[in-house]
C-alpha positions as CSV (number, residue, x, y, z in Angstrom):
1,X,0.0,0.0,0.0
2,X,1.3,3.5,-0.9
3,X,1.8,5.6,2.2
4,X,-0.3,8.7,2.0
5,X,1.0,10.1,5.3
6,X,1.8,13.8,4.8
7,X,1.0,13.6,1.1
8,X,-1.5,16.0,-0.5
9,X,-4.9,14.7,-1.9
10,X,-7.2,16.9,-3.9
11,X,-10.8,15.7,-4.4
12,X,-13.6,17.4,-6.4
13,X,-17.2,16.8,-5.6
14,X,-16.4,15.5,-2.1
15,X,-19.4,16.6,0.0
16,X,-21.6,13.7,-0.8
17,X,-21.7,10.2,-2.3
18,X,-18.6,8.4,-3.3
19,X,-16.5,11.6,-3.1
20,X,-17.4,12.0,0.5
21,X,-16.8,8.3,1.2
22,X,-13.4,8.4,-0.4
23,X,-12.4,11.6,1.5
24,X,-13.3,10.1,4.8
25,X,-11.6,6.8,4.1
26,X,-8.4,8.4,2.8
27,X,-8.3,10.8,5.7
28,X,-7.4,7.7,7.9
29,X,-4.1,7.6,6.2
30,X,-3.3,11.1,7.4
31,X,-2.7,13.0,4.2
32,X,-3.4,16.7,3.7
33,X,-6.9,16.8,2.0
34,X,-8.2,19.7,-0.1
35,X,-11.8,19.2,-1.3
36,X,-14.1,21.3,-3.4
37,X,-17.6,22.2,-2.4
38,X,-20.6,24.2,-3.5
39,X,-22.8,23.9,-0.4
40,X,-21.2,25.3,2.8
41,X,-23.3,23.2,5.2
42,X,-22.3,20.0,3.4
43,X,-18.6,21.1,3.5
44,X,-18.9,21.7,7.3
45,X,-20.5,18.3,7.7
46,X,-17.7,16.6,5.9
47,X,-15.1,18.5,8.0
48,X,-16.7,17.3,11.1
49,X,-16.9,13.7,9.9
50,X,-13.2,13.7,8.9
51,X,-12.2,15.1,12.3
52,X,-14.2,12.4,14.0
53,X,-12.3,9.6,12.3
54,X,-8.9,11.3,11.9
55,X,-8.4,14.3,14.2
56,X,-4.9,15.0,13.1
57,X,-5.7,15.1,9.3
58,X,-5.3,18.6,7.8
59,X,-8.4,19.4,5.7
60,X,-9.0,22.4,3.6
61,X,-12.3,23.1,1.8
62,X,-12.2,25.2,-1.4
63,X,-15.3,26.6,-3.1
64,X,-15.9,25.6,-6.7
65,X,-18.8,25.6,-9.1
66,X,-17.7,23.2,-11.9
67,X,-20.3,24.6,-14.3
68,X,-18.5,27.9,-14.2
69,X,-15.0,28.1,-15.8
70,X,-14.1,31.2,-13.9
71,X,-14.9,29.5,-10.7
72,X,-12.8,26.5,-11.7
73,X,-9.9,28.9,-12.4
74,X,-10.3,30.7,-9.1
75,X,-10.4,27.4,-7.2
76,X,-7.3,26.0,-9.0
77,X,-5.4,29.2,-8.3
78,X,-6.3,28.9,-4.6
79,X,-5.3,25.2,-4.5
80,X,-2.0,26.0,-6.2
81,X,-1.3,28.7,-3.6
82,X,-2.1,26.3,-0.8
83,X,0.1,23.4,-2.0
84,X,3.7,22.9,-2.8
85,X,2.8,19.7,-4.6
86,X,-0.2,17.4,-5.2
87,X,0.2,13.7,-4.9
88,X,-3.3,12.5,-5.8
89,X,-6.0,14.3,-7.8
90,X,-9.5,12.7,-7.8
91,X,-11.9,14.2,-10.3
92,X,-15.3,13.3,-9.1
93,X,-17.6,16.3,-9.4
94,X,-20.5,15.4,-11.7
95,X,-24.2,16.0,-12.6
96,X,-27.0,14.1,-14.3
97,X,-29.5,16.3,-16.1
98,X,-32.9,15.3,-17.5
99,X,-33.5,18.6,-19.4
100,X,-31.3,20.8,-21.5
101,X,-29.7,23.9,-20.1
102,X,-26.5,25.8,-20.8
103,X,-23.9,27.2,-18.4
104,X,-22.9,30.9,-18.4
105,X,-20.1,29.8,-20.7
106,X,-22.7,28.7,-23.3
107,X,-22.0,24.9,-22.9
108,X,-24.6,22.3,-22.1
109,X,-24.3,21.7,-18.3
110,X,-23.7,17.9,-18.3
111,X,-20.7,18.2,-20.7
112,X,-19.4,21.3,-19.0
113,X,-19.3,19.8,-15.5
114,X,-18.6,16.2,-16.2
115,X,-15.9,16.6,-18.9
116,X,-14.7,20.2,-19.2
117,X,-14.6,20.5,-15.5
118,X,-12.1,17.6,-15.3
119,X,-10.2,18.8,-18.3
120,X,-9.7,22.4,-17.1
121,X,-9.2,21.6,-13.4
122,X,-6.6,18.9,-14.1
123,X,-4.6,21.0,-16.5
124,X,-4.5,24.0,-14.2
125,X,-3.2,21.8,-11.3
126,X,-0.8,19.8,-13.4
127,X,2.4,21.6,-12.5
128,X,1.8,20.7,-8.9
129,X,1.4,17.0,-9.8
130,X,4.7,17.0,-11.7
131,X,7.9,16.4,-9.7
132,X,10.4,13.9,-8.6
133,X,7.8,11.8,-6.6
134,X,5.1,9.8,-8.3
135,X,1.5,11.2,-8.5
136,X,-1.9,9.8,-9.4
137,X,-4.9,11.2,-11.3
138,X,-8.2,9.3,-10.8
139,X,-11.1,10.2,-13.1
140,X,-14.6,9.0,-12.1
141,X,-16.2,7.8,-15.3
142,X,-19.0,5.2,-15.6
143,X,-20.3,2.2,-17.5
144,X,-22.8,4.7,-18.9
145,X,-20.1,5.6,-21.5
146,X,-21.6,2.8,-23.5
147,X,-24.9,4.7,-23.8
148,X,-23.3,6.3,-26.9
149,X,-21.3,4.7,-29.7
150,X,-19.2,7.8,-30.3
151,X,-18.9,11.5,-29.6
152,X,-21.5,13.6,-31.2
153,X,-19.2,16.1,-32.8
154,X,-21.8,17.8,-35.0
155,X,-23.8,18.7,-31.9
156,X,-21.6,18.2,-28.8
157,X,-24.2,19.9,-26.6
158,X,-27.1,17.6,-27.7
159,X,-29.0,20.8,-28.2
160,X,-31.3,19.3,-30.8
161,X,-31.8,15.8,-29.4
162,X,-31.2,16.0,-25.6
163,X,-34.0,13.6,-24.9
164,X,-34.1,12.5,-21.2
165,X,-30.4,13.2,-20.7
166,X,-29.1,9.6,-20.8
167,X,-27.1,10.0,-24.0
168,X,-25.6,13.4,-23.0
169,X,-24.6,11.9,-19.7
170,X,-23.1,8.8,-21.5
171,X,-21.2,11.1,-23.8
172,X,-19.7,13.0,-20.9
173,X,-18.5,9.7,-19.3
174,X,-17.1,8.6,-22.7
175,X,-15.2,11.9,-22.8
176,X,-13.8,11.0,-19.4
177,X,-12.3,7.9,-20.8
178,X,-10.9,9.6,-23.9
179,X,-9.4,12.3,-21.7
180,X,-7.9,9.7,-19.4
181,X,-6.2,7.8,-22.2
182,X,-4.9,10.9,-24.0
183,X,-3.6,12.5,-20.8
184,X,-1.9,9.2,-19.8
185,X,0.0,9.3,-23.1
186,X,0.9,13.0,-22.7
187,X,2.3,12.2,-19.3
188,X,4.1,9.0,-20.2
189,X,7.5,10.5,-19.5
190,X,6.4,11.9,-16.2
191,X,5.9,10.0,-13.0
192,X,2.1,10.4,-13.1
193,X,-0.5,7.7,-13.6
194,X,-3.9,8.5,-15.0
195,X,-6.7,6.0,-14.7
196,X,-10.5,6.1,-14.7
197,X,-13.1,4.1,-12.7
198,X,-16.7,3.0,-12.8
199,X,-18.2,3.2,-9.3
200,X,-21.2,1.0,-10.0
201,X,-24.8,2.0,-9.3
202,X,-24.4,4.1,-6.1
203,X,-27.2,5.5,-4.0
204,X,-26.1,9.2,-4.0
205,X,-27.7,12.6,-4.6
206,X,-26.4,12.7,-8.2
207,X,-29.3,13.7,-10.3
208,X,-31.6,14.5,-7.4
209,X,-32.0,18.1,-8.6
210,X,-33.9,17.0,-11.7
211,X,-37.6,17.9,-12.0
212,X,-38.7,15.4,-14.6
213,X,-41.8,13.5,-13.4
214,X,-40.0,10.1,-13.7
215,X,-36.8,11.0,-11.8
216,X,-38.0,10.4,-8.3
217,X,-40.0,7.2,-9.0
218,X,-37.1,5.8,-11.0
219,X,-34.7,6.4,-8.1
220,X,-37.1,4.7,-5.6
221,X,-37.4,1.7,-7.9
222,X,-33.7,1.3,-8.3
223,X,-32.6,2.2,-4.8
224,X,-32.6,-1.5,-3.5
225,X,-30.1,-2.3,-6.2
226,X,-27.7,0.5,-5.5
227,X,-24.4,-0.1,-3.6
228,X,-23.3,2.0,-0.8
229,X,-21.1,5.1,-1.4
230,X,-18.2,3.4,0.3
231,X,-18.5,0.4,-1.9
232,X,-18.7,2.7,-4.9
233,X,-15.5,4.5,-3.7
234,X,-13.4,1.3,-3.5
235,X,-11.8,1.7,-6.9
236,X,-10.9,5.4,-6.1
237,X,-9.4,4.4,-2.8
238,X,-7.5,1.5,-4.5
239,X,-6.0,3.7,-7.2
240,X,-5.1,6.4,-4.7
241,X,-3.3,3.9,-2.3
242,X,-2.0,1.0,-4.4
243,X,1.7,0.5,-4.9
244,X,3.0,1.9,-8.1
245,X,2.9,-0.8,-10.8
246,X,3.2,1.4,-13.9
247,X,-0.4,1.0,-14.9
248,X,-1.8,4.1,-16.6
249,X,-4.5,5.0,-19.1
250,X,-6.8,2.1,-17.9
251,X,-10.4,1.7,-16.8
252,X,-11.1,0.1,-13.5
253,X,-14.2,-1.6,-12.1
254,X,-14.2,-3.1,-8.6
255,X,-10.5,-2.3,-8.4
256,X,-9.6,-4.4,-11.4
257,X,-8.8,-3.4,-15.0
258,X,-11.9,-3.7,-17.1
259,X,-12.8,-3.6,-20.7
260,X,-14.3,-0.4,-22.0
261,X,-15.9,0.4,-25.4
262,X,-13.6,0.1,-28.4
263,X,-14.3,3.7,-29.3
264,X,-13.1,4.9,-25.8
265,X,-9.6,3.7,-26.9
266,X,-9.6,5.6,-30.2
267,X,-6.6,7.9,-29.9
268,X,-7.5,10.0,-32.9
269,X,-10.9,10.8,-31.3
270,X,-9.1,11.5,-28.0
271,X,-6.9,14.0,-29.7
272,X,-9.9,15.6,-31.4
273,X,-11.6,15.9,-28.0
274,X,-8.5,17.5,-26.5
275,X,-8.4,20.1,-29.2
276,X,-12.1,20.8,-28.9
277,X,-11.8,21.1,-25.1
278,X,-9.0,23.6,-25.4
279,X,-11.2,25.7,-27.7
280,X,-14.1,25.5,-25.3
281,X,-12.1,26.6,-22.3
282,X,-10.1,29.2,-24.3
283,X,-6.7,27.9,-23.3
284,X,-4.0,25.8,-24.9
285,X,-2.1,23.4,-22.6
286,X,1.4,22.3,-23.7
287,X,2.3,19.3,-21.7
């Protein structure tokens, strides 16, 4: 097991669900934890729970709205100021939407939060991950990436065929895998592993903001089949703490390498997504 004592762990979307479970469990290893939040009361609750299980762990909440690129930049700047280095970055912030709406940046909310949020946040923190010591990036994807066969380049926002939101969500999770594989290649000469995970069906608040009539009944029907947030966080915890074995650019389910869709391994499409993402965030990242 990789010793996290005095190492720095950054977790986005840590105030509920698997992000919260991962933060609490990892805190027992006594790292310094920085987590992003939107809701102050939930952040305070997490702080209390971490202190209950690990009183000596240093914990720093940092506000971030992942649907707002300016907020992501401000958050990343704050984290960069607070850290001399980052050892583990866990990209977990996410949304499920059942109706179409755009962010202030003019991008469909699901794609903006679930993919561009990871892309921008990671690139802005990358210099703190680079160094003599090894580092890990863990991207929370999903088996939902198979909801779509490919990226919908002609209408990346699904503005004209959003439907009930399943395909836009699936595309965002497919983007997580393409991003993971492309970043792993870009960082192949650095001591940084980049892997993605599927947490399984987890009983969390993800998607609870949706107003569609079928959202609540569907959650009630599926709830008995959901796994706990801690069970869903197992692959995150595994990748954050396992001994370095050189594995990077892979997709994990239940802490084991798992097969993802053939398209998710298409490096030309991954490059295309990278270039589009740079355009949508208005920055070029030379790694």
